[in-house]
VOPAGU-2260 file (C-alpha; in pm, 1 decimal, decimal comma):
REM VOPAGU-2260
SITE   aa  ch    i         X         Y         Z
SITE  MET   A    0    4667,8   -4031,2    9954,9
SITE  LYS   A    1    4694,3   -4381,1    9830,9
SITE  ARG   A    2    4354,8   -4504,4    9727,5
SITE  PHE   A    3    4263,3   -4877,3    9657,2
SITE  TRP   A    4    4144,1   -4992,7    9344,3
SITE  LYS   A    5    4003,1   -5340,7    9387,2
SITE  ILE   A    6    3688,5   -5325,0    9244,0
SITE  ARG   A    7    3375,6   -5492,7    9419,7
SITE  ILE   A    8    3081,8   -5396,3    9225,9
SITE  PRO   A    9    2797,4   -5312,5    9456,1
SITE  ALA   A   10    2485,3   -5577,1    9475,0
SITE  LEU   A   11    2251,3   -5292,1    9375,5
SITE  PHE   A   12    2486,9   -5274,9    9025,9
SITE  VAL   A   13    2496,1   -5670,5    8986,6
SITE  LEU   A   14    2103,5   -5625,0    8992,5
SITE  ILE   A   15    2047,1   -5353,8    8802,5
SITE  GLY   A   16    2294,1   -5524,2    8503,8
SITE  LEU   A   17    2100,3   -5835,3    8544,8
SITE  CYS   A   18    1743,0   -5653,8    8474,7
SITE  PHE   A   19    1884,5   -5491,5    8203,6
SITE  ALA   A   20    2020,5   -5792,1    8051,4
SITE  LEU   A   21    1686,3   -5923,2    8108,0
SITE  VAL   A   22    1509,5   -5672,5    7944,5
SITE  LEU   A   23    1732,8   -5650,3    7645,5
SITE  SER   A   24    1693,0   -6059,3    7594,2
SITE  VAL   A   25    1304,0   -6034,5    7627,3
SITE  ALA   A   26    1252,8   -5752,5    7393,9
SITE  LEU   A   27    1472,7   -5909,6    7106,6
SITE  ASP   A   28    1292,8   -6251,3    7161,9
SITE  SER   A   29     934,8   -6153,0    7154,4
SITE  ASP   A   30     686,0   -5927,1    7022,7
SITE  PRO   A   31     416,4   -5715,1    7254,5
SITE  PRO   A   32      39,8   -5805,3    7127,7
SITE  GLY   A   33     -87,6   -5570,9    6910,0
SITE  GLN   A   34     226,2   -5471,8    6739,6
SITE  LYS   A   35     292,2   -5494,9    6368,5
SITE  ALA   A   36     552,0   -5461,5    6099,6
SITE  PRO   A   37     675,1   -5174,3    5995,0
SITE  PRO   A   38     564,4   -5056,0    5630,2
SITE  GLY   A   39     953,7   -5137,6    5562,8
SITE  PRO   A   40    1176,8   -5372,0    5685,2
SITE  PHE   A   41    1490,7   -5162,9    5907,4
SITE  SER   A   42    1792,6   -5244,5    6052,4
SITE  VAL   A   43    1976,8   -5145,0    6371,2
SITE  VAL   A   44    2380,8   -5193,5    6297,8
SITE  LEU   A   45    2568,8   -5077,5    6599,4
SITE  TYR   A   46    2966,0   -5167,0    6688,1
SITE  GLY   A   47    3087,6   -5361,2    6998,4
SITE  ASP   A   48    3075,0   -5709,9    7144,0
SITE  ARG   A   49    2835,1   -5649,9    7408,9
SITE  ALA   A   50    2471,6   -5625,5    7388,8
SITE  ASP   A   51    2446,9   -5454,6    7732,5
SITE  ARG   A   52    2678,2   -5167,4    7652,5
SITE  TRP   A   53    2374,9   -5053,1    7420,8
SITE  VAL   A   54    2068,9   -5139,8    7702,0
SITE  PRO   A   55    1941,8   -4806,2    7702,8
SITE  LEU   A   56    1971,4   -4709,9    7307,3
SITE  ASN   A   57    1759,1   -5009,8    7305,5
SITE  GLN   A   58    1530,0   -4914,6    7561,8
SITE  GLY   A   59    1494,4   -4587,4    7373,9
SITE  LEU   A   60    1410,7   -4769,2    7025,1
SITE  ARG   A   61    1156,3   -4995,0    7186,9
SITE  GLN   A   62     981,5   -4748,8    7337,5
SITE  ALA   A   63     893,4   -4592,5    6989,8
SITE  CYS   A   64     843,1   -4892,2    6799,6
SITE  ASP   A   65     556,1   -4921,3    7077,0
SITE  GLU   A   66     425,3   -4577,2    7024,9
SITE  LEU   A   67     419,2   -4630,1    6644,4
SITE  GLY   A   68     303,0   -4984,8    6693,1
SITE  TRP   A   69     582,3   -5189,1    6490,8
SITE  ILE   A   70     737,2   -5471,6    6599,5
SITE  GLY   A   71    1090,8   -5442,5    6735,6
SITE  PRO   A   72    1417,7   -5427,6    6505,3
SITE  ALA   A   73    1690,4   -5682,3    6560,2
SITE  VAL   A   74    1998,2   -5524,8    6668,1
SITE  VAL   A   75    2289,9   -5627,0    6492,2
SITE  LEU   A   76    2642,4   -5585,8    6645,2
SITE  ALA   A   77    2980,9   -5540,0    6467,3
SITE  PRO   A   78    3317,1   -5673,4    6679,5
SITE  PRO   A   79    3520,9   -5395,7    6744,9
SITE  THR   A   80    3807,4   -5518,6    6510,9
SITE  GLY   A   81    3784,1   -5221,9    6231,4
SITE  PRO   A   82    3543,1   -5148,5    5990,1
SITE  GLU   A   83    3563,4   -5414,1    5763,7
SITE  GLU   A   84    3296,9   -5657,9    5936,1
SITE  GLN   A   85    3052,1   -5341,2    6010,6
SITE  ILE   A   86    3050,9   -5260,0    5629,2
SITE  ARG   A   87    2999,9   -5606,8    5560,0
SITE  LEU   A   88    2689,4   -5684,9    5793,0
SITE  LEU   A   89    2543,7   -5335,8    5638,2
SITE  GLN   A   90    2591,4   -5457,7    5300,8
SITE  ARG   A   91    2388,1   -5802,1    5415,0
SITE  GLU   A   92    2129,0   -5595,4    5539,3
SITE  ILE   A   93    2087,9   -5390,1    5229,6
SITE  THR   A   94    2082,4   -5687,6    5007,2
SITE  GLY   A   95    1847,3   -5849,7    5253,5
SITE  GLY   A   96    1603,5   -5558,1    5174,4
SITE  ALA   A   97    1647,6   -5350,0    5460,1
SITE  GLN   A   98    1438,4   -4995,7    5414,1
SITE  GLY   A   99    1603,8   -4811,1    5662,8
SITE  LEU   A  100    1900,6   -4814,5    5869,3
SITE  ILE   A  101    1995,2   -4693,0    6237,6
SITE  VAL   A  102    2410,6   -4694,1    6215,8
SITE  ALA   A  103    2643,5   -4653,9    6516,2
SITE  ALA   A  104    2961,1   -4604,6    6306,3
SITE  THR   A  105    3282,0   -4780,5    6425,5
SITE  ASP   A  106    3481,9   -4569,9    6177,3
SITE  SER   A  107    3272,1   -4239,0    6064,9
SITE  GLU   A  108    3494,2   -4202,5    5731,3
SITE  ALA   A  109    3468,3   -4575,5    5668,4
SITE  VAL   A  110    3102,1   -4603,7    5695,8
SITE  ARG   A  111    3013,7   -4284,1    5497,6
SITE  ALA   A  112    3218,0   -4367,6    5225,8
SITE  PHE   A  113    3015,5   -4719,1    5200,3
SITE  LEU   A  114    2667,9   -4601,6    5231,7
SITE  ALA   A  115    2731,8   -4276,1    5024,9
SITE  GLU   A  116    2808,4   -4588,7    4769,0
SITE  GLN   A  117    2556,2   -4792,4    4831,0
SITE  ALA   A  118    2241,5   -4637,9    5077,4
SITE  THR   A  119    2233,6   -4297,2    4910,5
SITE  PRO   A  120    1935,5   -4159,6    4810,4
SITE  ARG   A  121    1750,9   -4483,7    4859,6
SITE  ILE   A  122    1747,4   -4600,5    5211,9
SITE  PRO   A  123    1646,3   -4379,3    5457,1
SITE  VAL   A  124    1986,8   -4308,4    5722,8
SITE  VAL   A  125    1990,7   -4223,0    6066,0
SITE  THR   A  126    2339,6   -4260,7    6275,1
SITE  VAL   A  127    2351,2   -4258,4    6659,5
SITE  GLU   A  128    2610,3   -4171,5    6900,9
SITE  THR   A  129    2849,7   -4104,9    6627,6
SITE  GLY   A  130    2821,4   -3966,5    6263,0
SITE  ALA   A  131    2928,4   -4045,3    5907,0
SITE  GLY   A  132    2957,6   -3720,8    5714,6
SITE  THR   A  133    2699,3   -3507,9    5661,4
SITE  ASP   A  134    2429,5   -3686,1    5432,6
SITE  TRP   A  135    2251,8   -3856,2    5733,2
SITE  PRO   A  136    2119,5   -3692,8    6058,1
SITE  ALA   A  137    2322,3   -3769,8    6393,7
SITE  ILE   A  138    2115,2   -3834,4    6676,9
SITE  ARG   A  139    2341,7   -3732,6    6975,2
SITE  ALA   A  140    2440,6   -3520,5    7250,0
SITE  ASP   A  141    2643,3   -3204,6    7107,8
SITE  ASP   A  142    2994,4   -3372,1    7181,1
SITE  GLU   A  143    3212,5   -3023,3    7159,4
SITE  ARG   A  144    3016,9   -2863,2    7455,6
SITE  MET   A  145    3075,2   -3224,6    7628,8
SITE  GLY   A  146    3435,8   -3212,3    7591,0
SITE  GLU   A  147    3432,7   -2883,6    7700,6
SITE  GLU   A  148    3206,7   -2906,7    8014,8
SITE  LEU   A  149    3450,6   -3187,6    8099,7
SITE  ALA   A  150    3757,4   -2948,0    8080,2
SITE  VAL   A  151    3555,0   -2691,7    8308,0
SITE  GLN   A  152    3420,6   -2929,2    8580,7
SITE  MET   A  153    3792,1   -3048,9    8629,7
SITE  ALA   A  154    3909,5   -2661,5    8633,3
SITE  ALA   A  155    3665,0   -2636,9    8898,0
SITE  ALA   A  156    3811,3   -2952,7    9079,3
SITE  GLY   A  157    4165,0   -2771,7    9081,5
SITE  VAL   A  158    4308,1   -2994,2    8803,9
SITE  THR   A  159    4601,8   -2804,3    8638,7
SITE  GLU   A  160    4766,4   -3088,8    8459,2
SITE  ALA   A  161    4587,3   -3377,0    8247,0
SITE  THR   A  162    4702,8   -3690,7    8056,5
SITE  LEU   A  163    4497,3   -3724,1    7728,1
SITE  LEU   A  164    4398,7   -4095,8    7548,2
SITE  GLN   A  165    4453,0   -4031,7    7233,0
SITE  THR   A  166    4262,3   -4333,8    7083,5
SITE  HIS   A  167    3943,1   -4418,0    6873,3
SITE  LEU   A  168    3961,1   -4099,9    6716,9
SITE  TYR   A  169    3837,8   -4221,8    6397,4
SITE  ARG   A  170    3502,7   -4194,8    6527,9
SITE  ASP   A  171    3389,7   -3825,9    6494,3
SITE  SER   A  172    3191,3   -3797,3    6814,4
SITE  VAL   A  173    3551,2   -3903,6    6987,2
SITE  ARG   A  174    3756,6   -3710,7    6781,9
SITE  LEU   A  175    3493,1   -3372,1    6845,4
SITE  ARG   A  176    3515,8   -3437,9    7234,3
SITE  TYR   A  177    3877,4   -3454,4    7199,1
SITE  ASP   A  178    3950,3   -3121,1    7001,5
SITE  ALA   A  179    3665,6   -2930,5    7228,0
SITE  PHE   A  180    3824,7   -3063,3    7558,3
SITE  ALA   A  181    4203,9   -2955,0    7453,8
SITE  ARG   A  182    4120,3   -2632,6    7347,3
SITE  ARG   A  183    3904,4   -2560,9    7680,9
SITE  ALA   A  184    4149,6   -2655,9    7888,8
SITE  GLN   A  185    4430,3   -2495,9    7747,9
SITE  ALA   A  186    4267,2   -2160,7    7787,0
SITE  LEU   A  187    4181,8   -2246,7    8149,2
SITE  GLY   A  188    4542,4   -2289,0    8194,9
SITE  ILE   A  189    4518,0   -2681,1    8271,6
SITE  SER   A  190    4891,5   -2841,2    8125,5
SITE  LEU   A  191    4787,1   -3131,0    7857,8
SITE  THR   A  192    5005,3   -3437,6    7762,7
SITE  GLN   A  193    4894,7   -3652,0    7538,7
SITE  TRP   A  194    4935,7   -4044,8    7493,6
SITE  ARG   A  195    4832,6   -4190,3    7165,6
SITE  PHE   A  196    4708,8   -4558,4    7100,8
SITE  SER   A  197    4595,6   -4710,9    6798,6
SITE  MET   A  198    4590,5   -5129,8    6924,2
SITE  PRO   A  199    4274,0   -5291,2    6929,0
SITE  ASP   A  200    4086,7   -5245,1    7228,5
SITE  THR   A  201    4204,3   -5593,5    7357,6
SITE  ASP   A  202    4523,2   -5504,2    7404,7
SITE  LEU   A  203    4447,3   -5131,2    7531,9
SITE  ALA   A  204    4425,7   -5173,1    7884,6
SITE  GLN   A  205    4721,7   -5311,7    7901,2
SITE  ALA   A  206    4896,1   -5075,2    7691,1
SITE  ILE   A  207    4763,3   -4760,8    7910,3
SITE  ALA   A  208    4869,7   -4998,6    8260,7
SITE  ASP   A  209    5244,8   -5020,4    8085,8
SITE  SER   A  210    5222,7   -4613,2    7976,3
SITE  LEU   A  211    5156,4   -4544,0    8344,6
SITE  LEU   A  212    5419,0   -4738,5    8489,7
SITE  GLY   A  213    5658,2   -4551,7    8276,7
SITE  GLN   A  214    5531,2   -4238,4    8255,6
SITE  PRO   A  215    5289,5   -4180,4    8582,9
SITE  ALA   A  216    5029,3   -3915,0    8523,2
SITE  ARG   A  217    4831,7   -3716,4    8806,1
SITE  ASN   A  218    4475,5   -3698,7    8613,7
SITE  LEU   A  219    4384,5   -3931,9    8303,8
SITE  VAL   A  220    4129,3   -3858,2    8062,9
SITE  ALA   A  221    3898,2   -4066,4    7796,5
SITE  PHE   A  222    3690,9   -3976,1    7549,7
SITE  SER   A  223    3508,6   -4317,2    7486,5
SITE  THR   A  224    3332,6   -4589,0    7662,0
SITE  GLU   A  225    3575,5   -4836,0    7561,5
SITE  ALA   A  226    3872,1   -4611,2    7652,3
SITE  LEU   A  227    3735,2   -4539,4    7970,4
SITE  GLU   A  228    3643,4   -4913,5    8051,9
SITE  CYS   A  229    4031,7   -5016,4    7942,2
SITE  SER   A  230    4132,2   -4731,3    8187,5
SITE  ILE   A  231    3937,8   -4872,4    8484,0
SITE  ASP   A  232    4096,6   -5225,8    8398,7
SITE  ALA   A  233    4456,3   -5044,2    8368,5
SITE  LEU   A  234    4429,5   -4893,7    8692,6
SITE  GLN   A  235    4376,2   -5223,4    8874,7
SITE  GLY   A  236    4745,4   -5307,3    8910,9
SITE  THR   A  237    4852,5   -4941,8    8903,1
SITE  PRO   A  238    5060,0   -4874,9    9258,9
SITE  LEU   A  239    4990,9   -4474,8    9236,8
SITE  PRO   A  240    4664,0   -4441,7    9035,7
SITE  PRO   A  241    4576,2   -4107,1    8892,1
SITE  ALA   A  242    4236,4   -3948,5    8908,3
SITE  LEU   A  243    4014,0   -4074,0    8605,7
SITE  TYR   A  244    3776,0   -3828,9    8378,5
SITE  GLY   A  245    3624,4   -3950,8    8091,6
SITE  ILE   A  246    3271,9   -3958,6    7878,9
SITE  GLY   A  247    3131,8   -4254,1    7823,9
SITE  TYR   A  248    2830,4   -4528,0    7951,3
SITE  SER   A  249    2838,5   -4851,2    8029,4
SITE  ASP   A  250    2722,9   -5078,0    8378,1
SITE  GLN   A  251    3116,3   -5103,6    8472,2
SITE  ILE   A  252    3157,4   -4728,8    8416,2
SITE  ILE   A  253    2856,2   -4618,3    8652,5
SITE  ALA   A  254    2956,7   -4884,6    8901,3
SITE  SER   A  255    3311,0   -4783,1    8902,0
SITE  LEU   A  256    3178,9   -4381,3    8942,2
SITE  ASP   A  257    2986,8   -4499,1    9233,5
SITE  GLN   A  258    3311,4   -4695,1    9400,2
SITE  GLY   A  259    3495,4   -4370,3    9342,7
SITE  LEU   A  260    3714,4   -4547,0    9075,9
SITE  ILE   A  261    3625,6   -4234,9    8842,0
SITE  ASP   A  262    3602,7   -3890,0    8938,1
SITE  GLY   A  263    3394,4   -3727,4    8688,0
SITE  LEU   A  264    3197,3   -3818,8    8406,2
SITE  CYS   A  265    2996,7   -3674,4    8110,2
SITE  CYS   A  266    2722,3   -3923,7    8014,6
SITE  GLN   A  267    2480,7   -3855,1    7729,8
SITE  ASN   A  268    2096,9   -3968,7    7744,0
SITE  GLU   A  269    2135,2   -4288,1    7501,6
SITE  TYR   A  270    1763,4   -4401,1    7598,3
SITE  LYS   A  271    1675,6   -4078,0    7404,5
SITE  ILE   A  272    1897,7   -4119,1    7135,5
SITE  GLY   A  273    1757,4   -4486,6    7080,9
SITE  TYR   A  274    1405,5   -4312,7    7110,8
SITE  LEU   A  275    1471,1   -3979,0    6849,1
SITE  ALA   A  276    1649,9   -4207,1    6613,8
SITE  LEU   A  277    1362,2   -4444,9    6554,5
SITE  MET   A  278    1091,3   -4133,4    6472,9
SITE  GLN   A  279    1385,9   -3991,2    6271,9
SITE  LEU   A  280    1396,8   -4287,1    6045,4
SITE  ALA   A  281    1005,6   -4304,5    6091,2
SITE  GLY   A  282     987,2   -3948,1    5977,6
SITE  ALA   A  283    1226,7   -4013,6    5648,1
SITE  MET   A  284    1007,7   -4313,0    5573,5
SITE  GLY   A  285     732,3   -4152,0    5564,9
SITE  VAL   A  286     532,9   -4325,2    5810,8
SITE  SER   A  287     507,8   -3992,7    6006,0
SITE  PRO   A  288     550,5   -3632,3    6028,8
SITE  PRO   A  289     935,1   -3555,4    5942,5
SITE  THR   A  290    1125,8   -3425,2    6231,3
SITE  ASP   A  291    1475,9   -3213,1    6250,1
SITE  PRO   A  292    1771,0   -3374,9    6422,4
SITE  THR   A  293    1799,6   -3216,3    6773,6
SITE  TRP   A  294    2075,1   -3250,0    7066,4
SITE  VAL   A  295    1971,2   -3488,5    7337,2
SITE  GLU   A  296    2107,5   -3373,6    7698,9
SITE  PHE   A  297    2402,9   -3499,0    7878,7
SITE  ARG   A  298    2518,8   -3419,1    8212,2
SITE  TYR   A  299    2832,0   -3411,7    8430,7
SITE  ILE   A  300    2863,3   -3677,4    8658,2
SITE  ASN   A  301    3017,3   -3733,2    9018,9
SITE  ARG   A  302    2968,9   -3938,6    9309,7
SITE  ALA   A  303    2777,9   -3591,8    9505,9
SITE  ASN   A  304    2535,3   -3625,4    9244,5
SITE  MET   A  305    2467,7   -3943,3    9070,6
SITE  TYR   A  306    2184,1   -4022,1    9295,6
SITE  ASP   A  307    1978,1   -3679,3    9243,4
SITE  PRO   A  308    1658,3   -3786,2    9068,8
SITE  ASP   A  309    1716,8   -3650,5    8705,7
SITE  ILE   A  310    2022,0   -3830,3    8673,7
SITE  GLN   A  311    1921,3   -4157,1    8793,2
SITE  ARG   A  312    1682,1   -4136,3    8499,7
SITE  LEU   A  313    2009,6   -4052,8    8288,3
SITE  ILE   A  314    2215,2   -4337,8    8407,4
SITE  PHE   A  315    1930,9   -4570,5    8471,3
SITE  PRO   A  316    1669,8   -4574,6    8193,6
SITE  ILE   A  317    1472,8   -4820,3    8360,2
SITE  ILE   A  318    1334,5   -4543,1    8579,0
SITE  GLN   A  319    1213,1   -4360,3    8270,1
């Protein structure tokens, strides 16, 4: 049955998005009474060009700061144009005296090589959402299990064929999700087609749309927030849009799930990623007892369960 894909963002999601943006803006511009500077300045360097992408993680960071009595950190975003700009920003933070780093690597190997040369062993580093080699802890969900769970849920829904978007595989989190999904899906009898894309995110939506026109797909699977958002955009002009599945989080993704534009989604607890990352860094800086990295939880979400209370706390962390 043909589905209609014109997005009309519900007032609820618009309100929630505005609240998130306000919370992030206020948190970045002011410090609660009684907070103090940490024993050494630390920096948070993430990837992307939109602060709203990282609102849950920022809320987790600031909750940890509140518990430690620290002033919240400035969060730096590196444009998604390749690793060079993020490496430049990391160098700037190190040169400026950062005594600790929390990093979401835009390119796992490039950032690993830089940190191995410039930061180790004098600066504690904690990575979030994706790793940068094995020298530093990575606070995130189990990416292989997320990929496997997505395949299991799709098979349970009757999916027998899927088209996979090969993009952003330079992040080890995305690579792990992709490979684990492919292994599990094939074992479950799902026939796979792979579309490879290497263009910037600004061109990805159009490239996906063009591919759909030339080679229609029944089920499309994306393994990063950016690829999932670009897929949503691409499907707007597609006459017979495929079912869409993926792994990721953003306001657009959650709104699209609610509208039925996304059929199934694996989402990790990014609020807890931010909280645990700062506690991990505090331990490495000698401020609190050291802790071992642990996986954060994730859930498979669809329209049938997205308003369950436990999932509401996961996708709308302001509720936590």
